[in-house]
N, C-alpha and C positions, 0 to 999 in steps of 0.2 A: 340510544342517543341520550345525553344528559338532559335533564329538565331544568329550565330556568327557575330560580328561587321563587319568583312571583307566581309560577304555575303550580306550585305544590298545593295540595288540598289541605284546607284548614283543620281537618280532623287529625292531622299529624302534629298540630301545634297545641291543641287544647289539653287541659288537664282533666283526667278522668275522675279525679277526686273532687267533684263538684259538691259544694255544701248544699244540703237539702233540708227542708223541714215540712211539717204538715200545716194546713191552713189554720188550725186552731192553736198553734204554738204561740205562747205569749211573746211579745216583742222583747221583753227583758231577757228571755232565754235565747232569742235569736241573736241579740247583740253580744251576749256572752259567748256564744259559739263562734260568731264572726271574729270576735276579739281573740279568742283562744287560737283559732286557726289562721288568723291574719288574712282573712278572706275579705275581698271588697264587695262581695255580693252573696246572696243566698237564694236558691230557687225553691219556690213553694210548690210541692207536689201533692196531687190528690189522685189516688188510685192509679199511680204510675204515669200521670200526665202532668206536665208543667202548667200550672194555672196562674202563676204570678212570680214576680221578682222583687226583691228589696235590696237596695244598695246603700253604700256609705252615704251617698248624697241624700237618700231618703232620711237618714238619721238626723239631718239638720232640722227636720220638722218635729223632732221629739219634744222640743221645748214649748210647743203650742198647746199641749194638753197635759194636765197633771197626771192623768191616768194612762199616758201613752205606753209605758213599759208593761202594763198589765193587760193591755188590749191584745186580741189575737192578731197575728201578722196579716191575716186576710183582710183586715180593715184598713191597713196602711200600705199594702203591697201595690206595685204597678202591674197592670195587666191590660191586654194580653201580653205574653212574653214574645219579644221579637226573636226570631231564629233564622239560621242559615243552614242549608244542607252541608253535611260534612265534605261533599265533593266540591264546594265553592273554592275557587282559586284565591290565593292570598291577596293578590292585587285587587280583585273584585271586592273582597271583604274590607279592604282599606277604604275604598270608595263608599261602600255601604255605611261604614261607621261615620264617615264625614257627612254624608247626605242626611242620615238619621239623627246626627248629633248625639250619639250614644257612646257609652264606654264599655258596655257589656252586651254580649249577644250569645244566646244559647245555640249550640251546634247540635243538629239532629241527624239521624240516619234516614234511609229511604222510607222507613216505617214510622217516621216522626218520633222515634225514641231518642231521648237525650243522650248525647255522646260526651258532653262536657261544656265548659264555659270558655268562650273566647273573649279576651279582654283587650283593652287599649294597650295594656302593658305587653301582651303577647305580640301585638303587631309591631310596636316600636322596638322591642327587644329581638325580633327575628333578624337573622344575619343579612337578610336582603337589604336592610337599610344602611349597612355599614359603609358601602362605597359612597353614598350620597352624604352621609353624616360626616365623613372624614374631610369632605371638600367644602363644607359650609361652616361659617363661624356663627356663634350664638347671636351676634348683632344682626344676622340676616333675618332673624325672627322678629316680627313686629310685636313687641310686648307692651301692654298698657302699664301705667304707673301702678306699683303694688298698693293694694288697699291695706292701710295700717290702722291699728287700734292701740289704745293704751293698755298697760298691764292690768289696770284696775277694772277693765271692762268685764261685765258679767258674761258667763259662758252662754246664757240664753240669748243675750244681745248679740254676741259674736256669731252665734248660729243663725240668728235672723238676718244679720248683715250678709253672711256667706250665702244664705238661701236666696235673698233678694237679688244679689249680684251674680248668682250662678257660679260662685267661687268654690273651687275644690280646696283652697287653703287661704289663710289670712295671716298677715305679718303683724307681729307685736313689737312695738318699738320701746325699748327700755332706756333708762337714763344712761347717757354716755354713748349714744349712737350704737348700742348693741341691739341686735335683732333676734327675735325668736319666731316660731311658726306654729300655727294650729291648723291641722288638716282634718278632713272628713274622717280619716281612720282614727284620729285622736278622739273625735266625738263618739265614735262607736265604742272605743275603749272606755271612755268616761261613762257612757251610758251603761255599759256592762257593769261598771263599778258603782253605779248609782251616785255619780259625783258631778252631775250637771249643774248643781246649784252654786258652784264656786265661781271665782273669777279666773280669767285666763292666765294670770301671772304665774301660778304654780303648776300649770299643766301644759304650757307651751314648750316645745322643743327648742332649746337654745344652747349654743348660738346657732343661727341659721347658716347651714353650709352654703357657700357662695363660690362663683367662678367669675372671671373677668369676661366681658362680652367679646373679647378677641379670640377666646378659646373656641375649639370646634364643637359642633353638636355631638360628635362622637365622644369627645372627652366628657361632655355633660351626661351623655347616656351611661358612660362607664361609672361616673360618680353615683348616678342613681342606682345602678346595678349593684355596685360593691357595697353601698351603704343601705340598700333595701329601702330607698325613699323614692318619692315620686315628684318632688319639688326641689329646686335649687335656686338660690338667689343669684342675681346678675349684677355685677359691679361695673361702673364706668372706669375710665382711666384714672380718675381721682379717688377711687375706692368707695364711691357713693352708691348705695343700693338704688338701682334704676328699674328693676324688674324682677319678676318671679317666674322662672321657666319650669313648665310642667310637661309631663308626657303628652298631654293633649296638645300643647303648643308645638311640640316636635312633630307630632303626627299631622297636625293641620298644615304646618309649613312645608312638610316634605311630600304632601299628597300628590301634587301635580308631577313632581319629579319621580316619585315612587311608582306612579302608574305609567308614566311616559318615558322619561329619560332613562331610568334604571332598567327598563325592560330591554333596552338594546345593550347597555353596558354590561349587565350581569349575565346575559345569555352565554358568554364565552367563559364564564368562571368555572373552575374545576368542580365537578359534582361532589368532590370530597367536602367542599364547604357546606353544601346542602346536607350531606350526611352528618357532618359535624353538628350542625344546628339541630337536626332531627335527634341525633343521639344525646345531645345535651338535654333536650327537652325530655327525651325518653328516659334518661338517667334519673331525672327527678320523679318521673312516674314510677320507674322501677323501684326507687327507694321506698315509695309508698306502697307499691303493689307486690313487691317481691315476697316470696314465701320464706326467704332467708332473713334471719334477724340481722339488723344493721345497728351498730352503736358507734357514735363519734365522740371521742374524748379529747381533752387538751393534753399537753405533754406530761402532765402529772397524773393522767388517768381519770380525771374528773369527767363524768358523762355530761355532754352538752346536747346530744340529740339521739333519739332512737326512732325506729320506724314501727308501724303497727305489728309487723311480724315478730319483733322483739317482745312485744307484750304477749302475743299468742304463745310464743315458745317458752318464755320465762315466767309469765304471770304478773310481771311488774309493769304498771302503766307508765306512760311517759313522765307524768308528774312525780311518780315514786322513784324513777330512775335518775332523772336529771339532778345534777349536783352531788350524786353519790359516785362511788367507784365500783368497778367490776368485782370487787371483793364480796359484794353482797350475793354473788352467784357461786361463791366457792363451795365446793363439795367436801373438801377435806381429804380427798383421795390423792391429790398431788402434794408433794412435799414443798417446803419453802425453797429448796434448791431448784426445783422445777421452775417456779415463778421467777427466781433470780436469773436463771438461764434465759427464760423467755424475754425478760426485759433487757437483758444484756444484748441478745441478738437483735432485738427491736431497735435499740439505740445504735448498734454498730452497723447493722445491715439494712435498717429501714423497714424490716418486715419479719413476720414469723407466721408459720402455718403448721397445723398438726391437729391431733385429736386430744380432747380434754373432757374430763368428767366435770359437770356442773350440777347445781341444784336449783330447781324451780322455787318459786315463792311458796308453793304448797309443800315443799320438802322433798319432792320426788327427784331422784337422780336421773340424769340423762347424759348420753354421750354425744358430744357435738364435734363437728369438724370446723375449726376456727382458722380464719385467715386475717392477720392484722397487717395493715400497710400504713406507712407514713404519708401524710398529705403535706405537700410543699407549697410555699407561697411564691410570690414573684421573684424573690431574691434567692431562691433555692434553699431556704431554711424550712425545716419541718415545723409545722404549726399545730398539727392535730394528728391523731391516729384514728383510722377507720377499721372497725372490726366487723367482719361478716361471718356469720356462723349458721349452721343448719343442724337440726337434730338427726343424727344418724344411728340412733339406738335401734330402730326397727330395721334399718338397712344392714347393720352389723348382724342382727339376728337372722335376717334373710340371707346374708352372705354365708354365714355358718351353715344355714340349712341348705343353700345351693351347693356349697362345697361338699356337704355330705352327699347330696344327690349326684353331684358330678363324679363322686368316687364310689358310689354304691348303687346297686340294682334297685330300681323303684319298687319292684314287686316283692322281692325277698329280703331287701335290706342287706344282702351280702355285698362284699366288695365286688366292684365291676371289673371289666378288663383293664382299665387304667390303673386302679389301685392294686389289682393282682400283679400287673407287670412291675409296679414299683416295689411291692413287697418281695417279689421273686428276685429283683435286682439286689435288694438289701440282704435277702437270705443267702444269695450266692456270695456276696461280699463277706458276710460273717463266716460262711463255710470255708471260704478261701483262707481267711485269717486263722481259723481254728483247725484247718485240715480235716474237715468233716464233709459228710455227704448231704445232699438235699434231694428229696424225691418230689417229682412233679406228676400228679395224676390228672388225666383228662377223662372226664366222665360224660358219657352220652346216654340218654335214656332210650331204651329200646322201644320202637314203635309208638313213641309218645304222640306223634302226629295223629294216630288213629283215635286217641282219646279226644283231642281237640275237634277232630272232624265228626265224631259220633256223639260225643257228650257235650260239646260246646267249650268255648274258651273259659267260661266261668269255672267249670270243673277242672280244666287243665291248669288254670292259674292257682287254684286252691291246692292241687296236688303238688305243684312246684314249690309252694310255700312250705308244705309239710316236709317235702324231701330236703329243702334247704335247711330247715330246722334240724332234721335228723342228721344230716351231714355235719352240721356245726357241733352238735352234741356228741358226735362220735369221734371227734379229734380233740387234741390238746388245745388249750387256749393260746399257746405259743405258735400253733400252726394256723394255716389260713385256708378257708374254703371260699371260693368265689363263683359267681355266675357270669359266664361270658356272654350269654344271650340264648334265647330259645330254650332248648332242653340240654344245654351244655354247661357243665360245672368243671371247676378245676380245684385241686387241693395241693398245698405246699406243705411238705413234711420236713422239718429241720432236724438237725443233730442226729442224722441216721448213722448208727454204728453197725447195724446188721441188716442186710437186705431182707432177711426173713421177717424182721419186724414190719417192714413196709408191706410184705405180702399179707401179714396178719391184719394190718389196718385195712388193706384193700378188701379182704374177705369180710371184715366187719362192716364195711360200707355196703358191700353187696347184700349182706343180711338185713341191715336196717332199712335200706331203700326198698328192698323187696317185700317188706311187710305191707299188709293191706292198708289202704288209705281211705278214710271216710271224707269225701269231698261233696259238700252240699247234699248230704243224705244218700249219696251213691258210693258204693265200694269200688275202689280202683286198685288195680295191681300194676305196678311198674317195676321193670328190672333195668339195671344199668350195665353198660359195658365200659370197662375201665382200662385205659392204657397208661403205662408208667414209664417214665424216663428218670435217670439218676445223674446228678451232677457229682463229679466231673466225668463219669464214665461215658455218658451218652452225648455230652455236649457241655460247653462252658459258657454259653450265653443264653439269655431268656428265649429268644426266638427259636434257637436250635432245640432247646429242651422241650418247649411246647410242641414243636413240630414232631419231634420224635415220640412224645406221649400221644399225640394225635394219631400217628401211624400205628402205634401199638394198640390204640383203641379200635381202629378198623380191623386189626388182626383179631381182636377179641370178638368183634361182631361176626366176622367171617367164620369163626370157629364155634358158632352157636349162640352168641349173645349171653348175657347174664354171667359174665366171667371177667377175669382181668388177665392182662398180658404185659410182661415187661418188654421194653423195646429190645429188638435184636437186629443186628446189622443186616442180616440176610432177610429182608422182608420179602413177601410174596410179590411176584411180578405184577399181579392185578392191583395190589395195594399201591405199589410204586407208580403204576400207570395212572391210577386215580388221583393220587397226590400230585403227580407231575402235571396232570391235566388241570387240576384245580389251581395250581400255582400259575400255569400258563394263562388260564382264564382271567385271573386277577391282573396279570400283566397286560393282557389283551385289552381290557377296559381302559387301563391307564395309557396304553400306547396307541389307542385309536385304531385297533385292528378289525373292529366290527364294521360290517357293511349292511346296507339294506338293498334287497332286490324287490321289484314291484311286479305283481301279476294282476292283470285286470279280471274283473268278473263281468260277464256279458249278459244282457237281457236276451233270452233265446227267441223272443218274438221280434223285437226291433233290431237286435244286433248291436245296440248301443252299449258303451261302457257305463256301468251303473255303480261300480265301486272298484277300488284298487287295494289289494292286500299287500301290506309291508311284511316281507319275509327276511328273517335274520340270516346272515352269512358271516363266517369268520375267515378272514384272510390270514391264515396261519403262516408264520414266517418260513416254515420248512415243509409243511404238509399241504400248502396251497389253500384253495377256497373250500371251506368245510360247511356242509349243511347242518342244521340244528341237531339232527339225529346223532351226530358225533360228539356232542358236548352238552346238550341241554339237560340231560339227566343229572350230570355232575353239577351243573349250575343250580339246579333245583335243590339237590341235597346239601350243597354248601351255602345256600342262601344268596349266592351271587346273582341269582335270577332277579332279585329286587333291583339292584343298581343297573343290571343289563336291561331289564324290562323298562326301567325309567329312561334309559338311553334310547331304546327303540321308539318309545312313545314320543320323546322329544324330537328325534330325527325325522320320524314319519310326519309329525305335525309341521315341522319346518319345511319339508318338501311339499306338503299339502298347501301351505301358504304360498310357496313359489308358484305352484300350478294355478292357484286361485288368482294370483296377481297377473299371470300370463293369460287368463281367460279360459283355461282348460276346464271343461265341465266333466269332472271325474266322479261326481257323486260323493261318496264317503271314502275316507281313508280307513282301512280296516287293520287292526293290530291285535295279535294274540295276547291273551292275558292269562298268567299262571295263577295257580291257587295260592302260592306264597305271596305274590303281589297283592292279591285280594286281602290276605290276612295282615298285611303290613299296615300298621296304625296310621302312617302318613300317606297312604295311597291316594285318598280323595283330595287331600291338600296338595300333594305333588301333581296330580292330574289337573287340578284347577290352575295351578301355577304354569304348567307346561302349555295348556291351551291359551292362557292369557298372554304368556310371553310370545307365543307363535302367532297370536292373532287369529286363531282358528275357532269358529263357533262349535259348541258341543254337538250341534246337529250335523256336523260334517265328519264326526268320528264314529266308528263302529268298533266295539270290543268283542272279540271272539273267545268263548269259554268252552272248555271241554265238558262233556256231560257229567263226569264224576265230580267236577267242581260245582257246577250249577245246581245239581240235584242231591246235595248232601242232606237237605233238611235243616241245615245250620241257620239259625235265626240271624246271625251276624252277616252271613253271606247274602241272605235274602234281603236284608235291610240295605246292604250295599248296592245290590242290583236295583232295588226300588229307587234309591237315591240317584243312581246313574240314569235310569229311565226318566225320572222327573226332570233331570237336567237336559234331556234331549239326546243323550247318547244312545245310539242303536246297539242292541245286544243280540248276538248270534250264538247259537249252540253249534260248536265245531265238532266234526267227526261223529255226527249223530248216528246211532245204530250200533256203536261199539261198546256202549256201557249200559246205563239203566234203560234207555229208550222208553221212558214212561211218558206217554201222552197225557195221562191223567195228572201227573205231577207237573208236567210241562205247562199246562194251562194256568197254573198258579204263579208262574214266573213272568216277569215283565219283558220277555224276549220277543223279538219281532221277526226272527229269521232262523231257519234250520239249514245247516250245511251237512248234507248227507255224505257219510264216509264213502271214499272212493271204492271200497271193496264191493259195494252193492252194484255199482255201475260196471266194474271190471268183469263181473261174472254173468252178465245178462245173456251173452251169446251161448255159453255152455249150459246154463242153468236157468230156465225160464222162471223157476220159482223165485229167484232173486229179482227178476223183472217184475213179477207180481207183487213181491214185498215192496219194491221201490214205488210201484204205482200206488199201493195202499198207503205208504208213508206220505206221498205227495198229497193224496186225497185227505188224509187225516190232518196234515199240517194246514191245508187250505181251510178245512172246517174250523180250525182254531184261529184263522186270520193270519197265519204265518206265511212268509215268503220262503220258498225252497230253493236252495242252491245245490247243484250236483257237483261234487268235487271229482277230480281225476278224469275229466273228459279227454280222451286220447284217440277217438276214432269218429269218423263222419257218421257211422251208423248209430253211435251213441247219441250224437246230437239229434238225429232224426227221432230216435226213441224218446228222448227227453221231451221233445216238442209234442210228440203224440200223447204222452201221459200228462201234459200240462205243467211240466216243471218250469219254474219261472226263470231261473238263471243257471249259468254254467261257468265252470272254471277248470282249466286244465291245459296240458302241454299242446293239445291239438289246436286250441283256440289261441293261446299266447303263453310263451314261457316267461318265468320270472327273469327280469333283467334289471340292471342299474337304471337309475332315473334318467340318465342322459341317453340311454338306448330305448327308452320306453316309447312305443308307438301309440299315438293318441287317436287311432281310428277304430271304429267298430267293425263288426262283421255284417254282411248283408243278411237281411231277414230271411231270404230264401237261398242264401249262398253258404256253402261250407268251404272253408279254406284249409 
């Protein structure tokens, strides 16, 4: 619903650039600052608190004491300071000004901190008054006869007359019925110049701007706005001065209508009018507060106004800049033709924008983004130019750095996949023109994962940097070595004349990479497997060449690693199957072919469902529904497990949220976590985002990890598990008993559940020894405070045995099979019943 103008809060009208001073500031300095800023008031602040106010009206008393200008402002200020909360409605503020007889009021926030100063001018100039002002003539205002004095009157006498009559201005009548005016603002200006000892003749503003009394109050307000004055003379039909109209007169006369009549008439006005008023006020604040430099010039380029940011960016103060031209900022880096073109576009098109080098006052060069626009008057003629600029020197440096980062690997500084692809494209184009060959090498480090798992990522990263440096030094500068990610590198060899030369380079790379590496005081040995494809023999586009080199690399691995192979059309069937499967997996993620089935875990005592495990399935377009065993290894090896695992987490949390909204008490949703997911740098961030987007608390999530992953002794993994546990995520060791099975090490991990591998339960009928082992495992787990889940429950006798040995929970086909969410049964099993 649009808000009525009178209902807006006054904090949207006030100027945040309130003039302030300390209590001990001399009055002479106060009036100088008020004159310079053309402010009608100054707030006296003491330790962040407004303790007084001094206005232009108070300046009328300066003539009563000879030492007034040297006295501290605290001796002459008014106090306490009247204030209004920033949430006060505009209409209520109008009434407050009228009742208190004030022209200034401090606006404060809920903590009584000053937000700015609201003035009589702000109230009259607000757009809410326009409707009424257009319908009322000046003669509807009851104006007293203007108080007139002679030009020879001393300023001190004029000030006394104004103060005695509570006049904000006084009229000076010159010979020949010419009028001038002396205002409170003039008194402040003269006090700042220490010129109060003169007569009014030479200091009054003349002639007095006047309107006929038949004109509207809106016209009067516009004259006040356009001429930045607060008084206008009123003439009768014969041209005789019969009154002096001020902002106070307008505000006093419209008060009743402003509060009552307009409240009804303005409610139906378009909200755009309110926004326009707000934005006009905001524009003035922005001019003062914006971090961009702003400079306003006349048509000849002479500076008339600058903002504070201009001073901060260029070093030139307002006083130093006004009256000069922007040539003072010239760096000398742009030619005269550049500036001629700039001015030509400015005059022809009304604007110009672009980058330009300028020089600060201290001589420092800086790059700025400059936008110049023409400012047009009522008749459509350009009257001024406004230049807005910002210092983009640092941004340009950051852009260049980011461009480098976008095209290079952060760890090794080698070109990344994006830059590699672009360079390969260019190499192919050059080879095509010159009828030459290009070799593409795909390098994968053998068993590099073992280094990360056993020695830590610090050692692994240092080894990768050494290998990157060795690869780069082993090839020509005209060739390219890139890191695609992980332990995968690629090399582009151009201008190939003899394939044997490519083989020699590959052998050299095998030799340099295979040399011992000193990483953080530890000696590391790494060998590479290299696959090679040749343009145009093996392919004519980037994707095809890289894929063929990748296939050849797998051939090299299958033939013993630490060697190289050229791509051959007849690849082994196993390699083709693996490559095909990887390609299909990539497509499956994009095509939405993955599904989740859900299998409950039951409390073997109560029979209640205590958690639900999300199990991944692949709805293959030709092979039907596939279990993870058919594809998860390939997903792990190709790193596709990271985006697939993220999809599983997101989908499982989405379903959990649905069940929670439906009131289904399922306990926790359990999701399997792979080692590659844990090592992914964005895992915690992605997990937090997924939980937040789904609206699922961390306490409703359980992550299941295999033993080999949880018990590596890797500090990074342990830190991750600690962080997950602190967030309330339940951690379970899956398939326990198939790997390390170390209870000693287990007690150092923040896990709360063991899921015993199905093999222990499957053999209890034929081998009592396994039953004894299972019984001991349950007892040991309980002594560590862990909950035990038996996997693979497929017989009623197994359920009975598990209950006898005190196993807490069970999961298996006998209790419930994994099914899609829509087929999931939300009922438990009877505590004494086996189904």
